N, C-alpha and C positions, 0 to 999 in steps of 0.2 A: 272181720272180727265178730265173734259171736256175742250177741246181746243176751244177758241173763234172762231166763224166763220170768215173765211177769207173774206175781202172785195172782192166783185165779180170782180171789176176792177183788183185787184191784182191777183186773182185766174185766170182770163183770161190770164194774162201775164205769170203766172207760167205754164199754159197749153201750151202757145205758145212756151216756151222753151222746155218743156218735149216732145211735139209732133211736134217739128220743122220739116218741110218737108225734109230738108237735113241732119240735125244732131241730130234729136230727136228719140224717141222710134218708132219702127215700128208698123204698125197696129196690127200685131199678138201679139207683146209684150204688147200693151195696152189692148187687149182682155184678155190676160193671167192674167195681174195684176188686172184688174177689177174683173175677175172671182175669183181670189184667195181671194179678200176682200169681195166678195159677193155684189159688187156694180152693180146696173142695168146698162147694156150697151145699149146706144141709137142706133138708126139706123146707121149701120157701113158705109153706102154709103156717109155720110157727111165727110168733111175734118177731119183729125186726131185731130187737135187742137180743133175744134168745138165739135167733139164727146167727147173728154176728158173733156172739160169744162162743157158740158151739164151733163155728168155723175157725175162729182164731185160737181157741183153746185146743182143739184137736190138732191144729197145725203146729203149735209150739210144743205139744206133747210128742209129736212125731219127730220134730227137729231137736228137741231138748234144748231149745233156746228161744228167745223172743224176737228174733230178727224179723219175721214176717209181721208180727204185731207192730213193730216199729215202722216197717214199710207201709203197712195199711194206714197208720196214723199220718204218715208223711203225705200219702196220696190224698187221704180224706181232708187234710188241712193245707193242701197246696194253695197258697194265696190266690192263684189265678182262678180257682174255682169260685172265689168270692168277689170277683170283680163287680163293682156296683153294689155290693152288699157287705160293707165293712162291719156293720153292727153285728151281723150273724157270725162273722169270723171272730170278732172280739169276744162275743158272748160264749161261743163254743170253746174257744181257746182258754178263756178264764175258767170255765167249768172243768175242762180237762186238767188244767194246772192244779186245781184243788185236789185232784186225785193223784196225778203223776208225781207230786212232791213226795208221796209216801213210797213210791218206787225208786226214788232217787233221780227223777228227771223233771225237766220243765220244757215247755213248748214255746219256742221263740216266735217272733212275728213273721219269720220266714217259713213257719210251719214245720220246722225241724226240731227234733228232740235234742236236748243238751243234758249232760250230767250235772247233778247238783247233790248236795248232801241230803240224804233221805230223812224226812221227818218221821218220827215214830208215832206221834199222836197229833190230834188236831190242836191241842194246847201248845205243843212245841212249834208247830208251823205258825200259829198266831203270835206266839211269844216273840219270835224274831221280829215280826212286823210291829208289834206293840212297842218293843224296845226302841226301834228306829223312830216310830211316830212320836214317842214320848220325848226323846232327845231333840227331835226337830221342832216339836211344839215349844220346848224350852227355849229354843233359839228363835222362836217366832217366825218360822219359815213361811213362805207364801203358800196359800191353800192349794194352788195348782201343782205344787210339788208334793204336798202331803198325800194327795190321792194316789200316788204311785207306790206308797208304802203298804201294799197289800200282801197278805200271806203268800199268795201264789206267785208273787214277783220276787220275794225275798229269799234268795238261796243263801248258802253258807257265806259266800263272799259278795252278796248283794248285787250280783251281776245285772239282773233285769231291772231292779229299781233304778240303778244308775243309768242304764241305757234308756229307759223310758223317760226319765227326767230330762236328759239332754235332748231327746227328741221333742219333748214338750216345749222347750225353749224355741226351737225352730218353728214349731207350729204356732206359737204365740206371735213370732215375727210375721209369719204369713197372714195371720188374722189381722194384725194391725196395719200391715202394708198393702195387702191385696196381691202380693207377689206369689209365685208358684215355684220358685227355685228352692235350693236346699244348701245346707252347709255354708262354707265360706262364701260361695257365690251369692247366697241369700243375704248374708250379713252385709256384703259390699253393696248389693243392689238396694238394700233398705237404708243403710247408715253412712255409706261413704260420701265424702264431700264432693268428689268428682271435680270436673272442670268448672262447674258453676259455683261450687262452694256451698250448695244447698242439697242436703240429703232428703230422702222421702220422710224419714223420721229423725228428729233431733232430740238429744238429751238435754239441751240447754239452748240459749239464744245464739250461740256461735259467734258472738261479737268480739271476743278477745282471743288471744293466742291460748290462754289457759283453758277457755271453754272448748276451743277447737281441739286442743290436746286431749281433753277429757273425752270428746266424741271419738277420737281415734283410739284412745286407750280402751274404751268400752268395746270398740270393734275388735281390737286385738284380744281382749278377754274372751269374747264370744267365740272367735275363731280358735283360740287356744283350747277352749273347752271341747269344741267339736273334734279338733285334731287329736288331743291327748286322751279323750275319754270315749266320745261317741264312735269314732272311726274304728279303734281297736276292738271295742266290744261288739259293734255291729257286724264286723267281718270275721269274728272268731267262730270257728266251727263248734267249739265246745267251750266250757267255762275254764279256760286255761290261763287267762289273763287275770291275775288275782286282784280283787277289790276288797280290801279289808273293811271291817266295821268303821274304823276311823276314816278311811278313805271315803266311805259312803256318806258319813256325817258331813264331811267337809265339801264333797262334791255337790251334795244336795243343797247345802247352804249356799254355795256359789250359784246353783241353778235358781235358788230363791231370790238372790240379789238381782240376777239378770231378769227374772220375771217382773220384779218390782220396777226396775228401771225401764223395761220395755212398756209396762203398763202406763208409766208416767211420761213416756216420750211423746213429743208433740208432732202432729202431722204438719208439714210445711206446705207452702203454696205449690211446690213442685208435685206434691201428692195428688193434687187435683188436675194436673196437666195431662193431656191425652198421651 
Protein backbone atom coordinates (compact mmCIF):
# COMPACT_ATOMS: atom_id res chain seq x y z
CA UNK A 1 0.00 0.00 0.00
CA UNK A 2 1.37 3.40 -0.99
CA UNK A 3 2.17 5.76 1.87
CA UNK A 4 1.33 9.38 1.00
CA UNK A 5 4.38 11.55 0.37
CA UNK A 6 5.62 13.41 3.43
CA UNK A 7 5.40 17.18 3.31
CA UNK A 8 8.94 18.27 2.48
CA UNK A 9 9.03 20.69 5.40
CA UNK A 10 8.12 17.81 7.71
CA UNK A 11 10.64 15.55 5.99
CA UNK A 12 13.37 18.13 6.48
CA UNK A 13 12.69 18.19 10.22
CA UNK A 14 12.60 14.38 10.38
CA UNK A 15 16.05 14.30 8.77
CA UNK A 16 17.27 16.97 11.18
CA UNK A 17 16.46 14.61 14.07
CA UNK A 18 17.79 11.43 12.48
CA UNK A 19 21.01 13.11 11.29
CA UNK A 20 21.52 15.51 14.18
CA UNK A 21 25.17 16.50 14.50
CA UNK A 22 25.48 15.40 18.12
CA UNK A 23 22.75 12.82 18.76
CA UNK A 24 21.83 11.52 15.31
CA UNK A 25 22.96 8.71 13.04
CA UNK A 26 26.59 8.74 11.99
CA UNK A 27 27.58 9.28 8.38
CA UNK A 28 28.48 5.62 7.99
CA UNK A 29 25.14 4.55 9.48
CA UNK A 30 23.30 6.75 7.00
CA UNK A 31 25.34 5.26 4.13
CA UNK A 32 24.56 1.72 5.29
CA UNK A 33 20.82 2.30 5.66
CA UNK A 34 20.48 4.06 2.31
CA UNK A 35 22.40 1.21 0.67
CA UNK A 36 20.23 -1.46 2.31
CA UNK A 37 17.12 0.23 0.88
CA UNK A 38 18.64 0.87 -2.53
CA UNK A 39 18.21 4.64 -2.17
CA UNK A 40 20.61 6.77 -4.18
CA UNK A 41 23.15 8.47 -1.90
CA UNK A 42 23.97 12.09 -2.79
CA UNK A 43 27.39 13.67 -2.48
CA UNK A 44 28.60 12.66 1.03
CA UNK A 45 30.61 15.85 1.61
CA UNK A 46 27.46 17.85 2.38
CA UNK A 47 26.11 17.89 5.95
CA UNK A 48 24.48 14.70 7.22
CA UNK A 49 21.02 16.17 7.55
CA UNK A 50 21.13 17.77 4.10
CA UNK A 51 22.47 14.55 2.59
CA UNK A 52 19.69 12.47 4.14
CA UNK A 53 17.01 14.98 3.19
CA UNK A 54 18.14 15.10 -0.44
CA UNK A 55 18.28 11.30 -0.65
CA UNK A 56 14.80 10.73 0.83
CA UNK A 57 13.24 13.72 -0.90
CA UNK A 58 14.50 12.63 -4.32
CA UNK A 59 13.31 9.07 -3.70
CA UNK A 60 9.77 10.05 -2.75
CA UNK A 61 9.57 12.45 -5.69
CA UNK A 62 10.49 9.58 -8.03
CA UNK A 63 8.06 7.18 -6.37
CA UNK A 64 5.33 9.78 -5.79
CA UNK A 65 4.82 8.24 -2.39
CA UNK A 66 6.51 8.13 1.03
CA UNK A 67 7.09 4.38 1.28
CA UNK A 68 10.88 4.60 1.34
CA UNK A 69 10.81 7.40 3.89
CA UNK A 70 8.76 5.14 6.16
CA UNK A 71 11.11 2.22 5.56
CA UNK A 72 14.15 4.34 6.37
CA UNK A 73 12.55 5.47 9.64
CA UNK A 74 11.73 1.85 10.51
CA UNK A 75 15.31 0.74 9.91
CA UNK A 76 16.81 3.73 11.70
CA UNK A 77 14.51 3.19 14.70
CA UNK A 78 14.68 -0.60 14.87
CA UNK A 79 14.92 -1.21 18.65
CA UNK A 80 17.69 -3.78 18.20
CA UNK A 81 19.97 -0.94 17.08
CA UNK A 82 19.57 0.59 20.54
CA UNK A 83 20.31 -2.45 22.66
CA UNK A 84 22.02 -1.13 25.77
CA UNK A 85 21.12 2.48 24.90
CA UNK A 86 17.45 2.87 25.75
CA UNK A 87 17.84 6.57 26.56
CA UNK A 88 18.97 7.34 23.02
CA UNK A 89 16.04 5.42 21.55
CA UNK A 90 13.51 7.18 23.77
CA UNK A 91 14.99 10.61 23.12
CA UNK A 92 15.13 10.16 19.34
CA UNK A 93 11.65 8.65 19.24
CA UNK A 94 10.16 11.51 21.27
CA UNK A 95 11.77 14.10 19.00
CA UNK A 96 10.46 12.32 15.91
CA UNK A 97 6.96 12.08 17.33
CA UNK A 98 6.85 15.85 17.83
CA UNK A 99 7.21 16.15 14.06
CA UNK A 100 5.37 13.04 12.86
CA UNK A 101 2.11 14.07 14.53
CA UNK A 102 1.81 16.81 11.90
CA UNK A 103 2.03 14.20 9.13
CA UNK A 104 -0.60 12.00 10.77
CA UNK A 105 1.78 9.42 12.22
CA UNK A 106 3.36 8.42 15.48
CA UNK A 107 6.28 6.12 16.17
CA UNK A 108 5.67 3.23 18.56
CA UNK A 109 8.12 1.56 20.92
CA UNK A 110 8.59 -1.12 18.28
CA UNK A 111 10.07 1.52 15.97
CA UNK A 112 7.11 1.29 13.58
CA UNK A 113 4.92 4.09 12.24
CA UNK A 114 1.24 4.12 13.11
CA UNK A 115 -1.53 6.28 11.75
CA UNK A 116 -2.98 8.97 13.99
CA UNK A 117 -5.06 12.08 13.48
CA UNK A 118 -2.77 14.73 12.11
CA UNK A 119 -2.34 17.87 14.18
CA UNK A 120 -2.35 21.06 12.16
CA UNK A 121 -0.66 23.28 14.71
CA UNK A 122 1.58 22.99 17.75
CA UNK A 123 -1.28 24.37 19.82
CA UNK A 124 -3.60 21.60 18.64
CA UNK A 125 -1.14 18.87 19.53
CA UNK A 126 -0.55 20.34 22.98
CA UNK A 127 -4.25 21.07 23.50
CA UNK A 128 -5.06 17.37 23.42
CA UNK A 129 -2.45 16.65 26.05
CA UNK A 130 -3.46 19.63 28.17
CA UNK A 131 -7.08 18.51 28.25
CA UNK A 132 -6.05 15.04 29.38
CA UNK A 133 -3.65 16.38 32.01
CA UNK A 134 -6.23 18.84 33.34
CA UNK A 135 -8.90 16.20 33.87
CA UNK A 136 -6.44 13.76 35.43
CA UNK A 137 -5.11 16.41 37.81
CA UNK A 138 -8.71 17.08 38.83
CA UNK A 139 -8.93 13.40 39.66
CA UNK A 140 -5.61 13.65 41.59
CA UNK A 141 -4.01 10.86 39.59
CA UNK A 142 -0.58 9.55 40.48
CA UNK A 143 2.31 11.65 39.07
CA UNK A 144 3.80 8.52 37.46
CA UNK A 145 0.71 8.42 35.23
CA UNK A 146 0.61 12.14 34.43
CA UNK A 147 4.01 12.01 32.78
CA UNK A 148 2.55 9.95 29.93
CA UNK A 149 0.15 12.74 28.93
CA UNK A 150 2.59 14.33 26.47
CA UNK A 151 1.60 15.85 23.16
CA UNK A 152 3.61 13.33 21.15
CA UNK A 153 1.83 10.42 22.86
CA UNK A 154 -1.74 11.71 22.63
CA UNK A 155 -3.35 10.77 19.34
CA UNK A 156 -7.01 11.22 18.51
CA UNK A 157 -7.95 8.08 20.43
CA UNK A 158 -5.23 8.36 23.10
CA UNK A 159 -3.61 5.10 21.97
CA UNK A 160 -0.08 5.72 23.15
CA UNK A 161 -0.89 7.41 26.45
CA UNK A 162 -2.94 4.35 27.44
CA UNK A 163 -0.29 1.88 26.27
CA UNK A 164 2.54 3.67 28.06
CA UNK A 165 0.55 4.03 31.30
CA UNK A 166 -0.22 0.31 31.47
CA UNK A 167 3.44 -0.50 30.82
CA UNK A 168 4.39 1.85 33.65
CA UNK A 169 2.39 -0.28 36.10
CA UNK A 170 4.44 -3.33 35.15
CA UNK A 171 7.64 -1.35 35.51
CA UNK A 172 6.59 -0.18 38.99
CA UNK A 173 6.00 -3.80 40.05
CA UNK A 174 9.46 -4.74 38.79
CA UNK A 175 11.03 -1.84 40.69
CA UNK A 176 9.32 -2.82 43.94
CA UNK A 177 9.86 -6.58 43.64
CA UNK A 178 13.19 -6.91 41.85
CA UNK A 179 11.55 -9.33 39.39
CA UNK A 180 12.18 -9.30 35.64
CA UNK A 181 9.06 -11.03 34.29
CA UNK A 182 6.12 -9.25 32.65
CA UNK A 183 2.34 -9.24 32.35
CA UNK A 184 0.25 -11.76 34.27
CA UNK A 185 3.33 -13.79 35.17
CA UNK A 186 4.87 -10.73 36.82
CA UNK A 187 1.68 -10.08 38.81
CA UNK A 188 1.58 -13.68 40.05
CA UNK A 189 5.29 -13.72 40.88
CA UNK A 190 4.98 -10.53 42.93
CA UNK A 191 1.56 -10.79 44.59
CA UNK A 192 0.21 -14.36 44.50
CA UNK A 193 -0.12 -16.04 47.91
CA UNK A 194 1.15 -19.37 46.59
CA UNK A 195 1.61 -22.47 48.70
CA UNK A 196 3.19 -20.55 51.56
CA UNK A 197 0.45 -17.92 51.70
CA UNK A 198 3.15 -15.22 51.65
CA UNK A 199 3.63 -13.07 48.54
CA UNK A 200 6.69 -10.96 47.75
CA UNK A 201 4.54 -7.83 48.08
CA UNK A 202 1.44 -7.59 50.25
CA UNK A 203 -1.32 -4.97 50.13
CA UNK A 204 -2.32 -5.67 53.74
CA UNK A 205 -1.51 -7.95 56.68
CA UNK A 206 -3.24 -10.97 55.03
CA UNK A 207 -4.50 -12.10 58.43
CA UNK A 208 -8.17 -12.44 57.57
CA UNK A 209 -10.18 -13.87 54.70
CA UNK A 210 -11.23 -10.32 53.81
CA UNK A 211 -7.63 -9.17 53.53
CA UNK A 212 -6.62 -12.21 51.50
CA UNK A 213 -9.61 -11.59 49.22
CA UNK A 214 -8.43 -8.01 48.75
CA UNK A 215 -4.98 -9.26 47.76
CA UNK A 216 -6.47 -11.62 45.20
CA UNK A 217 -8.84 -8.91 43.96
CA UNK A 218 -5.95 -6.53 43.28
CA UNK A 219 -4.17 -9.33 41.43
CA UNK A 220 -7.21 -9.83 39.20
CA UNK A 221 -7.51 -6.08 38.64
CA UNK A 222 -3.91 -5.79 37.44
CA UNK A 223 -4.19 -8.87 35.24
CA UNK A 224 -7.46 -7.57 33.81
CA UNK A 225 -5.89 -4.25 32.89
CA UNK A 226 -2.99 -5.94 31.09
CA UNK A 227 -5.31 -8.35 29.29
CA UNK A 228 -7.98 -5.82 28.28
CA UNK A 229 -5.81 -2.83 27.44
CA UNK A 230 -2.09 -3.47 27.25
CA UNK A 231 -2.14 -6.61 25.15
CA UNK A 232 -4.51 -5.37 22.39
CA UNK A 233 -2.73 -2.03 22.05
CA UNK A 234 0.77 -3.49 22.21
CA UNK A 235 0.08 -5.92 19.38
CA UNK A 236 -2.03 -3.70 17.12
CA UNK A 237 -0.21 -2.90 13.88
CA UNK A 238 -2.08 0.39 13.60
CA UNK A 239 -4.38 2.43 15.75
CA UNK A 240 -7.40 0.35 14.86
CA UNK A 241 -8.53 -0.46 18.39
CA UNK A 242 -10.43 2.65 19.43
CA UNK A 243 -9.68 4.25 22.79
CA UNK A 244 -12.00 7.20 23.31
CA UNK A 245 -11.29 10.21 25.46
CA UNK A 246 -13.54 8.84 28.20
CA UNK A 247 -11.83 5.44 27.97
CA UNK A 248 -8.49 7.20 28.44
CA UNK A 249 -9.66 9.14 31.50
CA UNK A 250 -10.97 5.98 33.15
CA UNK A 251 -8.05 3.75 32.20
CA UNK A 252 -5.45 6.27 33.37
CA UNK A 253 -7.36 6.70 36.63
CA UNK A 254 -7.24 2.93 37.11
CA UNK A 255 -3.49 2.99 36.40
CA UNK A 256 -3.20 5.70 39.06
CA UNK A 257 -5.00 3.53 41.62
CA UNK A 258 -2.65 0.64 40.89
CA UNK A 259 0.43 2.84 41.15
CA UNK A 260 -0.68 4.09 44.58
CA UNK A 261 -1.44 0.60 45.87
CA UNK A 262 1.85 -0.78 44.58
CA UNK A 263 3.70 2.14 46.19
CA UNK A 264 2.14 1.31 49.54
CA UNK A 265 2.55 -2.47 49.25
CA UNK A 266 4.79 -3.99 51.90
CA UNK A 267 7.74 -6.27 51.19
CA UNK A 268 7.39 -9.48 53.19
CA UNK A 269 10.05 -11.72 54.67
CA UNK A 270 9.81 -13.83 51.54
CA UNK A 271 11.21 -10.88 49.54
CA UNK A 272 14.50 -11.23 51.39
CA UNK A 273 14.77 -14.97 50.80
CA UNK A 274 17.30 -16.24 48.20
